[in-house]
C-alpha positions as CSV (number, residue, x, y, z in Angstrom):
1,M,0.0,0.0,0.0
2,R,1.2,3.5,-0.9
3,K,2.3,5.7,2.1
4,L,0.2,8.9,2.3
5,P,2.0,12.2,2.7
6,D,2.0,13.6,6.3
7,I,-0.4,16.5,6.2
8,G,0.8,17.7,9.6
9,E,4.3,18.0,8.2
10,A,3.0,19.9,5.2
11,L,0.9,22.4,7.2
12,A,3.4,22.9,10.0
13,P,5.5,25.6,8.2
14,I,2.3,27.5,7.3
15,L,0.6,27.3,10.7
16,G,3.9,27.8,12.5
17,R,4.5,31.2,10.9
18,A,0.9,32.4,11.5
19,P,0.0,34.2,14.7
20,I,-2.1,31.9,16.9
21,E,-5.2,34.1,16.5
22,E,-5.1,33.6,12.7
23,R,-4.7,29.8,12.8
24,P,-8.4,29.0,13.2
25,L,-9.2,31.0,10.0
26,L,-6.4,29.3,8.1
27,L,-7.8,25.9,9.2
28,A,-11.3,27.0,8.2
29,S,-10.0,27.9,4.8
30,A,-8.4,24.4,4.5
31,E,-11.7,22.9,5.5
32,R,-13.6,24.8,2.8
33,L,-11.0,23.6,0.3
34,G,-11.6,20.1,1.5
35,A,-15.4,20.6,1.1
36,A,-14.9,21.7,-2.5
37,T,-12.7,18.7,-3.2
38,W,-15.2,16.3,-1.8
39,R,-17.9,17.9,-3.9
40,S,-15.7,17.4,-7.0
41,F,-15.3,13.8,-6.1
42,A,-19.1,13.5,-5.7
43,R,-19.8,15.1,-9.1
44,H,-17.3,12.9,-11.0
45,D,-18.0,9.5,-9.4
46,A,-20.4,7.3,-11.3
47,D,-21.2,5.3,-8.2
48,A,-24.3,7.0,-6.6
49,K,-23.7,5.6,-3.2
50,R,-20.0,6.7,-3.1
51,S,-21.1,10.1,-4.5
52,E,-23.5,10.5,-1.6
53,V,-20.8,9.7,0.9
54,F,-18.5,12.3,-0.7
55,A,-21.2,14.9,-0.5
56,A,-21.7,14.1,3.2
57,C,-18.0,14.5,3.8
58,A,-18.3,18.0,2.2
59,L,-21.0,19.0,4.7
60,L,-18.8,17.8,7.6
61,E,-15.9,20.0,6.3
62,E,-18.2,23.0,6.0
63,E,-19.5,22.5,9.6
64,S,-16.0,22.4,10.8
65,A,-15.1,25.5,8.9
66,A,-18.1,27.3,10.3
67,F,-17.2,26.4,13.8
68,L,-13.6,27.6,13.3
69,E,-14.9,30.9,11.8
70,S,-17.2,31.3,14.8
71,L,-14.2,31.2,17.1
72,D,-12.8,34.2,15.3
73,A,-16.2,36.0,15.3
74,A,-16.5,35.6,19.0
75,R,-13.2,37.5,19.6
């Protein structure tokens, strides 16, 4: 099986340079990119059941992004 890249390693330089108060918004942006990616998978997958799961994953990403953004709004 192929080894997946370490996302923590990839994000560490970006998050590490950002002020702590900006990190939730950076993560929210990543979540929204994830949602768009899941939606793309859903649109292009011929298997209806898998497409439905991908669409559900997009909703989870958006909920996570909204929560992270609410942390910033509460400041």
